[in-house]
N, C-alpha and C positions, 0 to 999 in steps of 0.2 A: 529755957530755950527751947525749942524743936529740935528733936532726934531726927538727923536729916538721913540715919543708917549708914550704909556702907558707901564710901565715895568713891568714884569711878576710878578714881587713881589709887585707892586702894585695892580695888578689885583689879584693876590692872597689873597691881605687883602680885597679889596672889596668884593670878594668872601665871607668872611669868617667873613665878619660884618653883613651880609645880614640876615632878621631876621631867615629864614630856613638854615643859615649855609649852607655850600657845603660838596659834600661827594670827597672820593678822587676822585674818576671817573668822578666827573665833573671837577675837577681842571686838573686834567689829561688830558681832552679833551680840555679843554680851554688856555694850555701852552702848551701843547706838550712833558710837562714833564714827564719821568718815577714814577710809583706809591712810589718808594724809596725815590728819589729825593723830591715828597711833604712832605713825613715825617721829610726829612731830612732839608726843609726848614721850617716846624715848628719848631722843635727844634733849628735849628742855627739861621735862620734868623730873626725867629718872638720872639722867645722867648729867645734867649742868646741877640742878637743884639740889639733889639728893646725893650725887656721888656714886650712885651703882653703876655696873658695869653690864651693858646687856649686851651678848651674844646672839650668833642667829648660825644655824647648820642649816644645809639643804640636801635632803635626804627623799630618793626618790621623785625629786622636781616639787617637794612642796618644803617651803622655808619655815623653820622653827626657831623662836626667839624664846629665852631665856635667862635672866638674872644669874648671871656668874656669883659663886657663893666663896 
């Protein structure tokens, strides 16, 4: 089987698990997804399928998302 490397979903989870979390813009840049696709991944792949809790915080006008541990 071909090794596809790190999946975009795994990349998304890793970014959200960082202490500082990630912004939509950072995730868009890293994955090449559209912003609406990123938000859809939060709701579908992460929350519904994997049961993860994604939280957000707005500091100085910048919304940051992270996975609650």
